[in-house]
C-alpha positions as CSV (number, residue, x, y, z in Angstrom):
1,X,15.2,-23.0,-39.2
2,X,16.3,-24.6,-35.9
3,X,18.7,-21.7,-35.2
4,X,15.9,-19.1,-35.7
5,X,13.7,-20.8,-33.1
6,X,16.5,-21.3,-30.6
7,X,18.0,-17.8,-30.7
8,X,15.2,-16.0,-28.8
9,X,15.3,-18.7,-26.1
10,X,19.0,-18.2,-25.7
11,X,18.6,-14.4,-25.4
12,X,15.6,-14.7,-23.0
13,X,17.1,-17.3,-20.6
14,X,19.7,-15.0,-18.9
15,X,17.0,-12.3,-18.2
16,X,14.7,-14.9,-16.7
17,X,17.4,-16.3,-14.5
18,X,18.4,-12.8,-13.4
19,X,14.8,-11.9,-12.5
20,X,14.4,-15.2,-10.7
21,X,17.5,-14.4,-8.6
22,X,16.1,-10.9,-7.9
23,X,12.8,-12.4,-6.7
24,X,14.6,-14.9,-4.5
25,X,16.7,-12.1,-3.0
26,X,13.7,-10.0,-2.4
27,X,11.8,-12.9,-0.8
28,X,14.8,-13.6,1.5
29,X,15.1,-9.9,2.4
30,X,11.4,-9.8,3.3
31,X,11.8,-12.9,5.5
32,X,14.8,-11.4,7.3
33,X,13.2,-8.1,7.8
34,X,10.0,-9.8,9.1
35,X,12.0,-11.7,11.7
36,X,13.9,-8.6,12.6
37,X,10.7,-6.6,13.1
38,X,9.4,-9.3,15.5
39,X,12.7,-9.4,17.4
40,X,12.8,-5.7,18.1
41,X,10.5,-3.8,20.5
42,X,10.4,-1.9,23.8
43,X,10.6,-5.2,25.7
44,X,13.9,-7.1,25.2
45,X,13.2,-10.8,24.4
46,X,16.1,-13.1,23.6
47,X,16.2,-14.3,19.9
48,X,16.1,-17.9,20.8
49,X,12.9,-17.4,22.8
50,X,11.3,-15.5,20.0
51,X,12.1,-18.3,17.5
52,X,10.8,-20.9,20.0
53,X,7.5,-19.0,20.4
54,X,7.1,-18.5,16.7
55,X,7.6,-22.2,16.2
56,X,4.7,-22.9,18.6
57,X,6.9,-24.3,21.4
58,X,6.0,-23.7,25.0
59,X,7.6,-20.7,26.7
60,X,8.0,-20.3,30.5
61,X,7.4,-16.6,30.2
62,X,3.7,-16.0,29.4
63,X,4.2,-12.3,29.0
64,X,6.7,-12.8,26.2
65,X,4.3,-15.2,24.4
66,X,1.5,-12.6,24.6
67,X,3.8,-9.8,23.3
68,X,4.9,-11.9,20.3
69,X,1.4,-13.3,19.4
70,X,-0.8,-10.3,20.2
71,X,1.5,-7.3,19.4
72,X,4.6,-8.0,17.3
73,X,3.4,-10.7,14.9
74,X,0.2,-8.8,14.0
75,X,2.2,-5.6,13.5
76,X,4.7,-7.3,11.2
77,X,2.0,-9.0,9.2
78,X,0.2,-5.6,8.9
79,X,3.4,-4.1,7.6
80,X,3.6,-6.7,4.9
81,X,0.0,-6.3,3.9
82,X,0.3,-2.5,3.9
83,X,3.4,-2.5,1.8
84,X,1.8,-4.9,-0.8
85,X,-1.5,-3.1,-0.9
86,X,-0.2,0.5,-1.2
87,X,2.5,-0.4,-3.7
88,X,0.2,-2.3,-6.1
89,X,-2.5,0.3,-5.8
90,X,0.1,3.0,-6.8
91,X,1.4,0.8,-9.7
92,X,-2.2,0.5,-11.0
93,X,-2.8,4.2,-10.7
94,X,0.4,5.1,-12.6
95,X,-0.7,2.8,-15.4
96,X,-4.4,3.8,-15.5
97,X,-3.7,7.5,-15.6
98,X,-0.3,7.1,-17.3
99,X,1.1,9.4,-14.8
100,X,4.5,8.7,-13.2
101,X,3.7,10.8,-10.1
102,X,0.4,9.1,-9.4
103,X,-0.2,7.3,-6.1
104,X,-2.9,6.7,-3.5
105,X,-2.0,9.7,-1.4
106,X,-1.0,12.0,-4.3
107,X,-4.3,11.5,-6.1
108,X,-6.4,12.0,-3.0
109,X,-7.4,8.3,-2.7
110,X,-6.3,8.0,0.9
111,X,-8.1,11.3,1.8
112,X,-11.3,9.9,0.3
113,X,-10.9,6.7,2.4
114,X,-10.3,8.9,5.5
115,X,-13.5,10.7,4.7
116,X,-15.4,7.4,4.4
117,X,-14.1,6.2,7.8
118,X,-14.8,9.6,9.4
119,X,-18.4,9.5,8.3
120,X,-18.9,6.2,10.1
121,X,-16.9,6.9,13.3
122,X,-17.7,10.6,13.8
123,X,-21.4,10.0,13.2
124,X,-21.4,7.8,16.2
125,X,-19.5,10.4,18.3
126,X,-16.2,8.7,18.2
127,X,-12.9,9.9,16.7
128,X,-11.3,8.3,13.7
129,X,-8.6,6.5,15.7
130,X,-7.0,3.0,15.9
131,X,-8.1,2.8,19.5
132,X,-11.8,3.1,18.4
133,X,-11.2,0.6,15.6
134,X,-9.7,-1.8,18.1
135,X,-12.9,-1.8,20.2
136,X,-15.1,-2.7,17.3
137,X,-16.0,-6.2,16.7
138,X,-15.7,-8.4,13.6
139,X,-18.7,-6.8,11.9
140,X,-17.4,-3.3,12.8
141,X,-14.2,-3.9,11.0
142,X,-16.1,-4.9,7.8
143,X,-18.2,-1.7,8.2
144,X,-15.0,0.4,8.4
145,X,-13.5,-1.3,5.3
146,X,-16.6,-0.7,3.2
147,X,-16.8,2.9,4.3
148,X,-13.1,3.4,3.3
149,X,-13.5,1.7,0.0
150,X,-16.6,3.8,-0.8
151,X,-14.7,7.0,0.0
152,X,-11.7,6.1,-2.1
153,X,-13.9,4.8,-5.0
154,X,-15.7,8.1,-5.0
155,X,-12.5,10.1,-5.5
156,X,-11.2,7.6,-8.1
157,X,-14.4,7.8,-10.2
158,X,-14.3,11.6,-10.0
159,X,-10.7,11.6,-11.2
160,X,-11.6,9.2,-14.0
161,X,-14.4,11.4,-15.1
162,X,-12.1,14.4,-15.2
163,X,-9.4,12.5,-17.0
164,X,-11.8,11.7,-19.8
165,X,-12.0,15.4,-20.6
166,X,-8.5,16.5,-19.5
167,X,-5.6,14.6,-21.0
168,X,-2.8,16.6,-19.2
169,X,-1.3,14.3,-16.5
170,X,0.1,17.3,-14.6
171,X,-3.2,19.0,-14.4
172,X,-4.8,15.7,-13.4
173,X,-2.3,15.4,-10.6
174,X,-3.0,18.9,-9.4
175,X,-6.7,18.2,-9.4
176,X,-6.2,15.0,-7.4
177,X,-4.2,17.0,-4.8
178,X,-7.0,19.6,-4.7
179,X,-9.7,16.9,-4.3
180,X,-7.6,15.4,-1.5
181,X,-7.4,18.8,0.2
182,X,-11.1,19.3,0.0
183,X,-11.8,16.0,1.7
184,X,-9.3,16.7,4.4
185,X,-10.9,20.1,4.9
186,X,-14.3,18.5,5.4
187,X,-12.9,16.1,8.0
188,X,-11.1,19.0,9.7
189,X,-14.2,21.1,10.0
190,X,-16.0,18.0,11.4
191,X,-13.2,17.6,13.9
192,X,-13.4,21.3,14.9
193,X,-16.8,20.6,16.4
194,X,-15.6,17.5,18.2
195,X,-14.4,17.1,21.7
196,X,-10.7,17.9,22.5
197,X,-9.9,14.3,23.2
198,X,-11.4,13.2,19.9
199,X,-9.2,15.8,18.1
200,X,-6.1,14.5,19.8
201,X,-7.0,10.9,18.8
202,X,-7.6,11.9,15.2
203,X,-4.2,13.7,15.0
204,X,-2.6,10.5,16.3
205,X,-4.4,8.5,13.6
206,X,-3.2,10.8,10.8
207,X,0.4,10.0,11.8
208,X,-0.2,6.4,10.8
209,X,0.3,3.3,12.9
210,X,0.7,-0.4,12.2
211,X,0.0,-1.4,15.8
212,X,-3.8,-0.8,15.8
213,X,-4.7,-4.0,14.0
214,X,-5.6,-6.9,16.4
215,X,-5.5,-10.5,15.5
216,X,-9.3,-10.5,15.1
217,X,-9.2,-7.6,12.6
218,X,-6.1,-9.0,10.9
219,X,-8.0,-11.9,9.5
220,X,-10.5,-9.5,7.9
221,X,-7.8,-7.3,6.6
222,X,-5.9,-10.3,5.2
223,X,-8.9,-11.6,3.4
224,X,-9.7,-8.2,1.8
225,X,-6.1,-7.5,0.7
226,X,-5.7,-11.0,-0.7
227,X,-8.9,-10.5,-2.8
228,X,-7.6,-7.1,-4.1
229,X,-4.2,-8.5,-5.0
230,X,-5.7,-11.5,-6.8
231,X,-7.9,-9.1,-8.9
232,X,-4.8,-7.0,-9.6
233,X,-2.7,-9.9,-10.7
234,X,-5.4,-11.2,-13.0
235,X,-5.6,-7.7,-14.5
236,X,-2.0,-7.8,-15.5
237,X,-2.8,-8.2,-19.2
238,X,-5.3,-5.4,-19.0
239,X,-2.8,-3.1,-17.5
240,X,-0.2,-4.0,-20.1
241,X,-2.7,-3.0,-22.8
242,X,-3.7,0.2,-21.1
243,X,0.0,1.1,-20.8
244,X,0.1,1.2,-24.6
245,X,-2.8,3.6,-24.8
246,X,-6.6,3.4,-24.8
247,X,-6.9,3.4,-28.6
248,X,-4.6,0.4,-28.9
249,X,-6.4,-1.4,-26.1
250,X,-9.7,-0.9,-27.9
251,X,-8.3,-2.1,-31.2
252,X,-7.2,-5.3,-29.4
253,X,-10.8,-5.9,-28.2
254,X,-10.4,-4.7,-24.6
255,X,-13.6,-3.2,-23.1
256,X,-11.8,-0.2,-21.7
257,X,-14.7,1.0,-19.5
258,X,-15.1,-2.3,-17.7
259,X,-11.3,-2.7,-17.4
260,X,-11.1,0.8,-15.7
261,X,-13.9,-0.1,-13.3
262,X,-12.2,-3.3,-12.3
263,X,-8.9,-1.5,-11.7
264,X,-10.7,1.2,-9.7
265,X,-12.4,-1.5,-7.6
266,X,-9.2,-3.3,-6.7
267,X,-7.3,-0.1,-6.0
268,X,-10.0,1.2,-3.8
269,X,-10.1,-2.1,-1.8
270,X,-6.3,-2.1,-1.4
271,X,-5.7,1.5,-0.5
272,X,-9.0,2.0,1.3
273,X,-8.7,-0.9,3.7
274,X,-5.1,-0.1,4.7
275,X,-6.0,3.6,5.2
276,X,-9.0,2.6,7.4
277,X,-6.9,0.5,9.8
278,X,-3.4,2.1,9.6
279,X,-4.1,5.7,8.8
280,X,-2.9,7.7,5.7
281,X,0.5,6.4,4.7
282,X,2.2,8.4,2.0
283,X,5.0,7.9,-0.6
284,X,4.9,4.1,-0.6
285,X,2.5,3.9,-3.4
286,X,4.4,6.3,-5.6
287,X,8.0,5.3,-4.8
288,X,7.9,1.5,-4.8
289,X,6.6,1.0,-8.4
290,X,9.4,3.2,-9.8
291,X,12.0,1.4,-7.6
292,X,10.7,-2.0,-8.9
293,X,10.8,-0.9,-12.5
294,X,14.4,0.2,-12.1
295,X,15.4,-3.1,-10.5
296,X,13.6,-5.5,-12.8
297,X,14.0,-3.4,-16.0
298,X,10.5,-4.3,-17.3
299,X,7.1,-2.8,-17.9
300,X,5.3,-6.2,-17.9
301,X,2.8,-6.1,-15.0
302,X,2.9,-9.9,-14.7
303,X,6.4,-9.4,-13.4
304,X,5.9,-5.9,-11.8
305,X,2.9,-6.8,-9.6
306,X,4.7,-9.6,-7.6
307,X,7.9,-7.6,-7.6
308,X,6.1,-4.6,-6.3
309,X,4.5,-6.6,-3.6
310,X,7.9,-7.9,-2.3
311,X,9.5,-4.5,-2.6
312,X,6.6,-2.8,-0.8
313,X,6.6,-5.3,2.0
314,X,10.4,-4.9,2.4
315,X,10.1,-1.1,2.5
316,X,7.2,-1.1,5.1
317,X,9.0,-3.6,7.3
318,X,12.1,-1.4,7.2
319,X,10.1,1.7,8.0
320,X,8.4,-0.2,10.9
321,X,11.8,-1.2,12.3
322,X,13.1,2.3,12.1
323,X,9.9,3.7,13.7
324,X,10.5,1.6,16.8
325,X,13.8,3.3,17.5
326,X,15.5,0.1,18.6
327,X,16.7,0.2,22.1
328,X,14.2,2.8,23.4
329,X,10.6,3.1,24.5
330,X,9.8,5.6,21.7
331,X,7.8,4.7,18.6
332,X,7.8,7.3,15.7
333,X,4.9,7.8,13.4
334,X,5.1,5.4,10.5
335,X,3.9,8.1,8.0
336,X,6.9,10.3,8.9
337,X,9.3,7.4,8.3
338,X,7.8,6.5,4.9
339,X,8.1,10.1,3.8
340,X,11.7,10.3,4.9
341,X,12.6,7.2,2.9
342,X,10.1,7.4,0.0
343,X,10.7,11.1,-0.9
344,X,14.5,10.7,-1.5
345,X,13.9,7.5,-3.4
346,X,11.5,9.3,-5.8
347,X,14.0,12.2,-6.1
348,X,16.8,9.8,-6.9
349,X,14.8,8.0,-9.6
350,X,13.7,11.3,-11.2
351,X,17.3,12.5,-11.3
352,X,18.6,9.2,-12.6
353,X,16.0,8.6,-15.3
354,X,15.4,12.3,-16.1
355,X,12.3,11.4,-18.1
356,X,9.9,9.2,-16.2
357,X,7.1,9.9,-18.6
358,X,9.0,7.9,-21.3
359,X,7.9,4.7,-19.4
360,X,4.3,5.6,-19.9
361,X,4.4,6.8,-23.5
């Protein structure tokens, strides 16, 4: 009797230790990448001075202090928040729709958020741009987030209604792309009747940028993302049940409709708020969940959600470091870098696993 109760613990212990080491490694990687992201920039600042400024010690160079506190630190924190939010929202979408190719950008969620932001900013005669967002006050940032969440929620609810009648995941993905194309077309027509400088600003916004979030807006973004992540983590058991199918979830007493609405709400908050302030950032939400599953070898969302957060933060920090082109004055669009890294990752995972749908069956 004693042997039977101890055997599972003996088998589980190595896996737990392995995952603990992986989490520790990911956490260390995020910390090192975070520090590297702050060290790099168009202005060369010695590493010891950067560490001294981050530690709160006095620096003789006021310009360096302002660069670290007002530009580099908010940008690095935004990269962490964006990586966590987009990755977890992609994980939830893949589980909710049981579609391995689902993600915020692929299902048109980011396009819906863009439409919500455009309604607010273009109505006032301003272009959807990080420069306009930067000029808005504390209440303005909340208005933008609510508009983005409303836009992304609209697209998600529409997809959810369609999925109730269409069970084919491929068809649903195509419909999501079409809905995203329609929302982009609406904004494009709106932009066509705008001023030339507004069109230029909007194009810059579509490239994506992590540098448009000021310290004032960062506090709002941090609060919203933290709320969305907490809701997502407490939905772990719900996601595990939905992964086994709706009929099984109902047989276990899960109110599927309420669970779906809760997941849609958290996904809209996470993806919508990041899109509002950083622009549409693609491939992160689709690539990171698969990368995390391959690394942790589990489908348990209680493990996947924190792992996805760390992996997404590490990926976004890496993309931000690459986008700065260290040693030059050039800064590449973050959306282009995430596509260059995220697309090969997805291709590699598809070739390696050959059957991604097996993880959702």
